[in-house]
VONU-32500 format. One line per 4 residues: number of its first residue (from 1); their letters; for each residue x, y, z of N, C-alpha, C. Coordinates in steps of 0.02 Angstrom, whole numbers, plus 50000, padded with zeros to 5 digits. Example, Ala and Ser with C-alpha at 12.3 -4.5 7.8 and 13.67 -1.06 7.14 Angstrom:
2
1 = AS = 50660,49716,50390,50615,49775,50390,50660,49835,50390  50642,49888,50354,50684,49947,50357,50645,50002,50394
END
This chain:
210
1 = XXXX = 48630,49727,49745,48691,49730,49785,48668,49719,49866  48702,49675,49879,48691,49653,49958,48743,49675,49993  48741,49707,50055,48791,49709,50107,48800,49668,50160  48738,49624,50179,48750,49576,50231,48742,49500,50206
5 = XXXX = 48792,49472,50216,48779,49402,50179,48728,49357,50207  48695,49373,50257,48644,49331,50292,48583,49358,50237  48582,49418,50221,48534,49435,50176,48534,49409,50108  48582,49385,50082,48592,49355,50022,48570,49293,50019
9 = XXXX = 48578,49242,50076,48550,49183,50077,48475,49187,50079  48436,49236,50122,48380,49248,50127,48349,49248,50062  48374,49305,50018,48352,49309,49955,48361,49248,49904  48420,49213,49907,48423,49156,49869,48374,49097,49883
13 = XXXX = 48354,49087,49945,48310,49044,49969,48242,49077,49943  48223,49143,49939,48149,49150,49911,48165,49146,49851  48212,49159,49803,48210,49138,49736,48186,49068,49727  48227,49014,49759,48205,48953,49747,48139,48934,49764
17 = XXXX = 48096,48976,49806,48039,48951,49814,47987,48992,49756  48020,49048,49723,47972,49095,49673,47971,49047,49611  47947,49084,49562,47954,49065,49487,48021,49078,49448  48060,49115,49491,48119,49131,49459,48156,49057,49411
21 = XXXX = 48179,49064,49352,48201,49010,49311,48285,49001,49327  48315,49061,49341,48386,49048,49362,48412,49114,49402  48459,49104,49430,48484,49159,49482,48557,49152,49467  48596,49197,49494,48670,49205,49480,48692,49233,49542
25 = XXXX = 48753,49236,49592,48788,49273,49627,48863,49286,49603  48873,49346,49627,48951,49358,49626,48976,49401,49690  49041,49406,49699,49063,49443,49759,49107,49495,49729  49100,49561,49764,49143,49618,49753,49189,49633,49809
29 = XXXX = 49250,49641,49802,49293,49640,49857,49340,49707,49840  49343,49755,49890,49388,49813,49879,49423,49818,49955  49478,49810,49966,49510,49808,50026,49474,49756,50079  49463,49778,50130,49427,49737,50188,49354,49738,50185
33 = XXXX = 49326,49778,50109,49251,49769,50106,49233,49728,50055  49175,49693,50084,49141,49647,50024,49060,49658,50022  49047,49651,49963,48975,49661,49950,48967,49597,49897  48897,49583,49895,48878,49531,49840,48814,49550,49800
37 = XXXX = 48823,49529,49739,48779,49544,49690,48731,49479,49681  48668,49497,49664,48619,49432,49651,48583,49463,49597  48578,49412,49536,48541,49427,49481,48486,49386,49474  48439,49385,49435,48391,49331,49423,48348,49356,49371
41 = XXXX = 48314,49294,49344,48266,49303,49290,48205,49257,49283  48157,49292,49266,48086,49250,49247,48081,49234,49172  48127,49251,49139,48123,49245,49064,48176,49194,49039  48144,49145,49011,48182,49081,48985,48239,49110,48928
45 = XXXX = 48227,49168,48894,48293,49182,48843,48358,49208,48882  48345,49228,48954,48399,49247,48989,48426,49208,49023  48410,49138,49030,48430,49097,49081,48512,49074,49059  48526,49066,48999,48591,49057,48983,48650,49103,49018
49 = XXXX = 48613,49171,49023,48671,49228,49051,48693,49208,49116  48642,49180,49145,48655,49170,49221,48683,49102,49235  48698,49058,49186,48739,49000,49200,48807,49008,49223  48828,48983,49274,48904,48972,49300,48949,48968,49230
53 = XXXX = 48995,49018,49243,49041,49019,49184,49096,48991,49223  49138,48948,49189,49215,48923,49203,49261,48986,49205  49300,48991,49248,49353,49046,49245,49410,49015,49186  49444,49071,49150,49488,49057,49094,49540,49001,49123
57 = XXXX = 49551,48955,49076,49607,48899,49099,49677,48941,49102  49707,48920,49152,49776,48948,49155,49784,49000,49168  49733,49052,49197,49742,49110,49217,49738,49114,49304  49784,49111,49329,49796,49127,49408,49775,49188,49426
61 = XXXX = 49753,49193,49491,49732,49259,49515,49796,49263,49570  49829,49330,49568,49898,49356,49610,49877,49393,49665  49918,49378,49723,49923,49422,49762,49992,49430,49801  50011,49497,49816,50084,49489,49845,50086,49528,49906
65 = XXXX = 50113,49494,49950,50117,49505,50009,50192,49521,50041  50196,49567,50090,50258,49588,50115,50271,49546,50179  50328,49511,50175,50341,49461,50245,50421,49457,50240  50446,49468,50298,50526,49465,50302,50547,49391,50319
69 = XXXX = 50509,49347,50318,50538,49273,50328,50548,49248,50256  50581,49189,50266,50609,49163,50204,50551,49137,50169  50560,49113,50108,50498,49083,50056,50481,49019,50097  50530,48994,50118,50522,48899,50139,50463,48923,50206
73 = XXXX = 50483,48969,50251,50438,48977,50314,50373,49010,50291  50379,49049,50234,50316,49081,50218,50261,49043,50186  50296,48981,50142,50244,48930,50112,50226,48891,50167  50258,48868,50230,50237,48827,50272,50190,48859,50314
77 = XXXX = 50197,48919,50343,50137,48941,50380,50085,48957,50343  50079,48983,50267,50015,48985,50226,49985,48917,50228  50012,48871,50230,49987,48801,50219,49968,48788,50283  49978,48802,50339,49962,48800,50400,49887,48833,50407
81 = XXXX = 49884,48892,50375,49818,48934,50376,49755,48901,50324  49795,48863,50279,49750,48821,50240,49720,48754,50274  49756,48725,50304,49742,48676,50353,49704,48693,50404  49700,48752,50438,49658,48785,50492,49577,48795,50464
85 = XXXX = 49589,48797,50396,49531,48805,50345,49491,48741,50327  49521,48686,50349,49498,48617,50320,49518,48596,50249  49569,48632,50224,49577,48619,50150,49618,48550,50155  49606,48500,50102,49629,48440,50092,49685,48452,50040
89 = XXXX = 49738,48415,50052,49800,48437,49999,49811,48367,49953  49804,48378,49890,49800,48338,49845,49879,48327,49819  49902,48391,49819,49970,48397,49794,50009,48448,49848  50074,48423,49868,50106,48465,49911,50181,48475,49921
93 = XXXX = 50214,48507,49886,50275,48518,49886,50295,48599,49905  50353,48607,49898,50386,48674,49933,50364,48742,49885  50342,48719,49823,50316,48794,49771,50253,48786,49754  50221,48730,49768,50149,48723,49728,50111,48673,49779
97 = XXXX = 50037,48700,49793,49993,48643,49822,49942,48641,49770  49904,48584,49770,49835,48580,49761,49794,48554,49806  49738,48599,49819,49694,48587,49866,49621,48583,49855  49572,48544,49901,49502,48541,49892,49473,48566,49953
101 = XXXX = 49431,48626,49951,49401,48644,50011,49316,48608,50000  49301,48579,50042,49234,48547,50038,49186,48584,50054  49190,48632,50091,49138,48682,50116,49165,48745,50122  49133,48796,50120,49173,48876,50124,49179,48883,50193
105 = XXXX = 49248,48874,50213,49270,48888,50278,49293,48956,50305  49305,48990,50248,49348,49054,50250,49310,49108,50251  49243,49112,50243,49210,49163,50253,49179,49176,50317  49175,49245,50340,49140,49252,50401,49197,49243,50455
109 = XXXX = 49260,49250,50434,49319,49221,50482,49323,49280,50535  49303,49340,50536,49317,49382,50591,49265,49364,50650  49199,49357,50625,49159,49333,50659,49172,49279,50703  49203,49216,50674,49224,49156,50700,49276,49172,50749
113 = XXXX = 49322,49209,50731,49372,49230,50769,49356,49256,50841  49307,49309,50830,49273,49344,50895,49237,49285,50949  49206,49233,50909,49170,49192,50939,49228,49145,50984  49272,49119,50947,49336,49085,50962,49365,49114,51022
117 = XXXX = 49382,49180,51015,49406,49232,51061,49370,49230,51134  49313,49230,51123,49261,49233,51177,49267,49161,51218  49259,49100,51178,49275,49039,51203,49341,49030,51238  49380,49060,51207,49450,49057,51239,49453,49082,51299
121 = XXXX = 49442,49141,51314,49430,49174,51380,49395,49129,51426  49345,49099,51406,49302,49066,51447,49336,49002,51472  49379,48967,51432,49419,48913,51435,49460,48924,51493  49501,48993,51480,49549,48995,51524,49536,49008,51590
125 = XXXX = 49473,49035,51597,49447,49046,51663,49427,48993,51714  49405,48934,51656,49389,48863,51701,49441,48816,51700  49489,48819,51664,49541,48778,51655,49603,48813,51635  49646,48852,51689,49706,48877,51662,49764,48839,51620
129 = XXXX = 49753,48771,51634,49809,48721,51599,49798,48730,51518  49727,48746,51493,49721,48751,51423,49712,48831,51396  49754,48867,51429,49755,48938,51398,49790,48942,51336  49859,48911,51339,49893,48918,51281,49880,48868,51225
133 = XXXX = 49869,48893,51168,49850,48838,51109,49896,48866,51054  49946,48818,51041,50007,48844,50994,49975,48844,50923  50004,48885,50882,49987,48873,50807,50037,48827,50777  50085,48802,50810,50122,48760,50791,50106,48679,50801
137 = XXXX = 50043,48673,50782,50022,48595,50790,50046,48572,50744  50058,48597,50684,50087,48559,50624,50160,48568,50627  50195,48511,50628,50257,48508,50623,50300,48532,50569  50366,48557,50595,50410,48601,50551,50421,48578,50479
141 = XXXX = 50400,48499,50475,50424,48484,50402,50352,48462,50369  50294,48490,50394,50243,48496,50365,50193,48425,50349  50165,48423,50425,50126,48356,50429,50051,48374,50403  50035,48380,50331,49983,48385,50305,49945,48319,50279
145 = XXXX = 49895,48312,50294,49861,48241,50273,49842,48244,50202  49875,48190,50162,49865,48198,50097,49779,48180,50078  49754,48185,50020,49703,48169,49996,49703,48146,49928  49658,48110,49897,49660,48086,49838,49587,48115,49794
149 = XXXX = 49600,48136,49731,49549,48182,49703,49493,48122,49685  49510,48069,49683,49459,48009,49654,49412,48000,49713  49419,48021,49783,49368,48018,49831,49327,48076,49833  49345,48125,49786,49286,48176,49779,49257,48169,49702
153 = XXXX = 49269,48117,49674,49223,48120,49600,49146,48109,49627  49111,48143,49590,49035,48126,49596,49017,48166,49667  49059,48197,49700,49028,48232,49761,49035,48315,49750  48998,48345,49790,48992,48421,49779,49060,48444,49840
157 = XXXX = 49097,48494,49819,49140,48526,49848,49142,48591,49831  49166,48645,49871,49170,48724,49876,49222,48751,49821  49275,48715,49817,49334,48755,49783,49380,48693,49779  49404,48695,49719,49472,48653,49706,49516,48692,49669
161 = XXXX = 49577,48708,49691,49619,48762,49662,49688,48736,49669  49740,48756,49628,49805,48762,49634,49841,48828,49659  49893,48819,49711,49911,48875,49738,49994,48880,49742  50015,48928,49693,50090,48933,49681,50117,48985,49728
165 = XXXX = 50191,48973,49748,50218,49016,49793,50287,49039,49763  50302,49104,49765,50373,49124,49743,50390,49199,49777  50446,49204,49764,50479,49271,49794,50459,49318,49756  50444,49387,49767,50433,49448,49735,50497,49484,49710
169 = XXXX = 50508,49533,49684,50560,49582,49663,50589,49601,49720  50561,49629,49775,50580,49655,49826,50614,49602,49871  50653,49625,49925,50678,49571,49967,50629,49530,50018  50556,49574,50025,50513,49545,50074,50454,49520,50036
173 = XXXX = 50446,49538,49976,50383,49517,49935,50386,49451,49927  50330,49426,49934,50315,49355,49926,50239,49349,49882  50237,49301,49825,50189,49321,49789,50155,49240,49802  50080,49252,49799,50033,49185,49806,49991,49193,49739
177 = XXXX = 49991,49139,49687,49946,49142,49651,49895,49080,49649  49841,49093,49640,49786,49044,49648,49751,49023,49579  49744,48961,49546,49708,48942,49497,49661,48902,49503  49595,48935,49490,49537,48902,49497,49534,48840,49456
181 = XXXX = 49511,48780,49485,49518,48708,49442,49438,48690,49450  49401,48712,49495,49337,48687,49501,49303,48698,49564  49239,48682,49577,49200,48678,49637,49142,48728,49629  49098,48721,49673,49028,48765,49663,49025,48829,49666
185 = XXXX = 49082,48853,49707,49076,48932,49713,49113,48969,49667  49139,48932,49614,49166,48973,49559,49219,49028,49569  49250,49054,49535,49317,49104,49540,49311,49148,49600  49245,49154,49612,49244,49207,49687,49265,49177,49741
189 = XXXX = 49282,49112,49749,49296,49083,49793,49379,49097,49805  49400,49099,49746,49470,49112,49750,49495,49181,49766  49454,49236,49743,49460,49293,49778,49445,49297,49845  49399,49259,49885,49377,49271,49948,49450,49231,49985
193 = XXXX = 49466,49182,49961,49532,49153,50005,49589,49198,50007  49605,49219,49946,49648,49271,49945,49641,49344,49998  49583,49364,49998,49561,49409,50043,49574,49391,50117  49560,49316,50127,49570,49301,50193,49641,49303,50204
197 = XXXX = 49675,49276,50154,49760,49284,50181,49778,49347,50187  49755,49391,50145,49774,49465,50150,49761,49487,50207  49703,49478,50236,49688,49506,50303,49708,49487,50361  49745,49416,50366,49766,49396,50421,49848,49378,50419
201 = XXXX = 49876,49382,50352,49947,49357,50354,49996,49380,50388  49984,49439,50411,50036,49484,50444,50041,49454,50519  49978,49434,50536,49966,49409,50629,49999,49350,50626  49985,49314,50568,49999,49226,50569,50055,49199,50528
205 = XXXX = 50079,49238,50483,50137,49211,50443,50195,49255,50460  50195,49322,50492,50253,49354,50505,50267,49369,50569  50234,49345,50613,50253,49337,50686,50311,49283,50703  50340,49320,50754,50391,49285,50786,50379,49213,50814
209 = XX = 50410,49168,50806,50408,49097,50820,50421,49083,50889  50443,49135,50928,50468,49131,51001,50410,49102,51043
END
């Protein structure tokens, strides 16, 4: 088990240069804490156990969030977060989206936000006119660039998934369900995206639009 993601990459690079026949990684998430598991083998009889496994078809991973806004506003603002992560929209409607993430843009977001905040302060000092950056750069009716799955045939991408939205049982509960459809990062990417939404949705999706 690895506690620093940079160490995981170092170990994977080492295994690639070694005589290891196969290796596999996974992500453990509990609250805001993430750890990474790494397994490898030098024995051919164990290689099949380390081959990537497809997630069970039709089994989405669910997350419940508490948000006082309407389901329409909630969906739109979550879509904006997905757009900020450079997801491409294959299907886009009011209750369900199908998206592709070409690269892993959702990991290490706290570090990226801190770097962006430092840059934002620097920009504000050098150019006061650029202090305010509105999160409403996407229009209210959802100006999301469409994509076509055929454009990604034969290409590598991190995550392809379907995301459904619905109201929960309580008045403020909102449900996000993500079904893994493909991608090199496997089902762990789904859990990472849900954790990203859980970490920041209060600030971004329930904030006042004033």
